[in-house]
Residue, then its C-alpha position, 0 to 999 in steps of 0.5 A: x500500500x506504499x506506507x513506510x515506517x521510518x526508513x526505505x532503501x531502493x536500489x535501481x540497476x544500472x541503465x542507459x535507457x533512463x536518466x532519472x528515477x522520480x520518487x513521489x512521496x506524501x507524508x502522514x497527515x500529522x499536525x506539523x511538517x517534518x524532514x525526510x532525509x534523501x541519501x544517494x549511494x551512501x552520500x548524505x544528501x538533501x533534506x526535504x520537508x514533507x508538507x501537509x497534502x503536498x506531494x514531494x517529488x524526488x529526482x534521483x540521477x541514475x547511472x549506466x555504469x553501476x546500480x544506484x541506491x537511495x535511502x529515504x528516512x524520517x525520524x517521525x512516525x505515526x499510527x494509522x487509524x483503526x482497524x490498521x494500527x501500523x506506525x508509518x511516516x510517509x507513503x510512496x505514491x509513485x515511482x517513475x523513470x525518464 
């Protein structure tokens, strides 16, 4: 269903067909905005702010020579509503390529 609790690692294989992966994320509907860390290939990357009812679009450059690893992490998590009471931070709504 796309909900993530805290941390998600994505691995995109080497490709010469696509230049970017586009990951779209929305946050849990909490009272405050909160940061999402985006690290690419184990390099500390840009911190994004997840805002209410806004889709955050993350563009990840892909490589033709090697796989690309992306780590998304948030320090805040919230409980989903009953009957699904899992704890989640954000939701992946789409992954696309260009």
